[in-house]
N, C-alpha and C positions, 0 to 999 in steps of 0.2 A: 504493500500500500504506500502510495506517495505521501509526502508530507501534507500537501494540500488536501488530499482525500481524507487523511487522518484528522486534520483540523475540521473538515466539513462534518465528519461523523461526530466529533466531539461537540461541535456547535449544535448538531441535530439532537444529540442526547441531552445537552443542556436545556434546549428549548422544550424537549419532552418533559423534563423534570419540572420546569416552570409551569407548563400547561397542566401537569398532574396536580401541582400545588394550587394552581389557580382554580381548578375544578373543585378541589377540597374546600378552598376559601368560599366559593360561591355556594356550595352545598351547606357549609356551616352558617353562612349568612341567612340562607333560606330557612334552615331549621331553627335558628336562634331568633331572628327578627322578622320572619315571614316576608322578606323582600326577595323577589326572585329575579336574579340576574343571570341565571344559568343558560338562558338562550339568547344572550346578547352576543354580538359579533366578537369572536375571540381576539382578533388582531387589535381591535380598538380597546377591549378590556385589558389586554396584555400591556399595551402602552400606558394606559391610565393607572393601572396598578403599579407599574414601575415608577411612575411619578409619585404615587402615594408612598411607596417604600422609601424613596428619597426624603419625602416630607417627614415621615415618622422615624427615620433612622433605622430601618430594618434591612438586613442584608439579604433576606430571603422572603418569599411569599409566605412561608410557614410562620416566620416570626411575625409578619403582619397579621396573619390569621389569628395568632394567639392574642394579640392586642385587641383586634376587632371583636373577638368573641368574649373577652373578659373585661373590656373597658367600653361600656356603651357610648361614652363620649367620643371615643375614637371612631366607632361606627357612624355616629352622627356626622363627623367630619369626613368620613369615607364616602358618604353620599355625594359629596361634591366631586368625587372622582368617578363613582359609578355612573353618575348622570352628567350629561353635557349641558352646561348652562351658557349657551351662546344665543343671543337674541338681539333684536333691534326693532325699533318702531317702523312700521311699514316696510319691513324687510322684503326685498324683491318687489318693488313698487308695481311692476306689471301684474303681479298676482292680485294685489288689492284692486287695481284698475279693472281686472277681469271680473272680480267679485262685484264691484260697483256696477259694471255695465251689463253683465250677463246673468248674475245670480240674484242680486237684490231686486231687480224687476219681477222675478218670479216669487221671491219671498214676500214681496209687497202684497201679493194676492191672499196671504194668510191673515186671519184675524189676530193671531199671536205667533211669535217666532221664538224658537229655541236654538241656540248655537252652542256647540261644544268645541272648546279649544283643548285638545288632548296633548299633554306634555307641554304645558304653558310656560315652563321655565320661570323666568323672572317677570313675566307678564306683559312685555312690550306689545306682543301681538294682540293680547286681550284689549288693552287700552286703544290700540289702533283700530280694531274692529268696532269698538264702542263709538269712537269719533266718527268713523265712516257711516255707521248706522244712524247716528244723530244727524249727520248732514243730509242723509236721505230720508229723514223724517220717520225712521223705523225704530229708534231706540226705545221709545216709550212703550212699545208693545213687544220688546225683546228681552229675553233672559239669556245671559251668557254664562255657561258653565265653564270654569277654568280649572283644569285638574293637572296634578303632577304628583310624583312620589317623594319629592324633596321638600320637607317642611320649611327649610330656610328660603328656598326659592319661592314658595307659596306666600310666605310673609312679605317678601319684597314685592311680589306681584300685587298682593292685596293693598299694599301701601301706596303704590303708584308714585313712588319718589325715585327720581333718577338723577344722575350727575349732570350738572349744567354743561359740562364739557361735551356731552353727547347731543345736545340740542340742535346744533347746526346740521349734523347728520340726520337726526330725526326729521327736521324741517325739510331738508332736501328730498328725503324719501316721501314725505307727506305730499309735497307738491307734485312729485313725479307720479304718485299714485292717484292723482286726480283730486286732491284736496281743494276745496272751494273757498277756504278762508285762510287765516294765518294760524299755524299750529299754536302760537302763543295765546290764542283765544281760549285754549283748553287747559292751560297750566298757570301756576303762580310761581314766581321765582322766590326761593327761600334759601338765603345764604349761598352755598355753592351748588344747590340742587334745584330741581323743579318738582312741583307737586301737582299732579293732574287733578282736574275738577272732580270733587266728590259727587256731583250729580251724575257723572258717568258710573261711579262705583255702585250706585243704587241698583244697577241692572246686572250686576255680576255676582256669581256664587263661586267661591274658591273652595276646593276640596281635594283631599288625598284620594287618588285613584291610580291603580296599577294596571297597565295594559297586559301585563304578564299573568296576573292572578285574579283580577276583579272582573265583574260582569257588567252588562248594560244597566244603566241606572235611570235612563229617561229616553223618551222619543224626541228626536231633534230634527231640525230642518237643514242644518249645515254642520258638518264636522270639519275642523281645520286642524290637521296634525302634520306639521311640516318639519322636516329634518330630524325626525325621531326614528322612523323605520330603518334608516340607514345604519343604525346601531344595533339592530336586531338580526338574528339569523332568520332563514326562510320560514321555519315553523312558527316563530313568534310573530313575524310579519303577518302571516296568514291569520294567526289568532287575533291580532289587533284589527286587521281589515274585516274579519268576521264580526267583531264588536261594532265597528263603524256601520257596516251594512245593516246589522240587526237594530241599531239605534236610529237609523235614518227613516223618515217617512218615505212613502212611495214618491219617487221623483226628487228626493232630497239630494243634497250636494256634498261632495267630499273634496277637500283640497289637500294636496300633498306637496312635499318639497320638490324642487326641480331635479334632484338626483334620485327621486323615488318614482316608482311606476307600478301600475297594476298588471302590466303586460304579462308577466310570468307567474302571476298569482293564481291560486285556485278560485279567487273571487273575480277574476277578470270579466267573466260573462255577466256579472251582476251590475256592471256600470258601463257607461259610455262616456268618452272624453269630450268635453265641450270646449276646452281651451287647451289643445294638445301640448304646446310648448310649456304651459304653465301648470300642468298636472291638476286641472280642475275637472272633476267627474260628476256625473249625475247618475243616481241609482235608477236602474230600469224597473 
């Protein structure tokens, strides 16, 4: 065996050991805390767990597992690594423009509207949808369910308080998404942050919900779950999509991230795409 081949074998064995320890960590988390990450994409989890090991000063995944299982406060911090908290107001403006132009006219025909933002992270999309619905005269008859498995993210989302440094980006996205006013009409500056209007908050319900273990909780007209499924394996993606289909009214709408698709899912025949580049679907 050549030196290069020997090193490749050693590297493969090392990765196998890490993946075994990672599987044991996820199984332990499920048994101890009832949070199920066992069907998340392995490559992404491996990278984030490695970051957590550096944070907690652990040389191996097994050492990290010991701390996670015996120190609940460490598990609470680990949720920041198990879940990806990347969001922005009116992120991918063309998606919001498609909702405004193609989805909201249909939702307008209902006497009341329910929207589910699944995996809401720190809430930027929730507040964005509320602003758009308000501008279209629909917010007063809309209830937005915002769910996530990360309690810290839910607290931030519910507060609607964001760094003032992000406002310029928020405002640019808002205008590109078809905003008809100034974004500053919807928030108040407070020290170095902005606080979004409490009248928008009245139409939101924030709750813990896991796409891996929980079931449908309400019938809704629109589900927006963007940039979440990319962190799931195929089986968990199908489970989540089944939840979305079962929760949607007939002819209800589903919005996914631009890197996500129904094309290879077992649920593909349940939807048709109404804005192909933007991953906006309608239930058949």
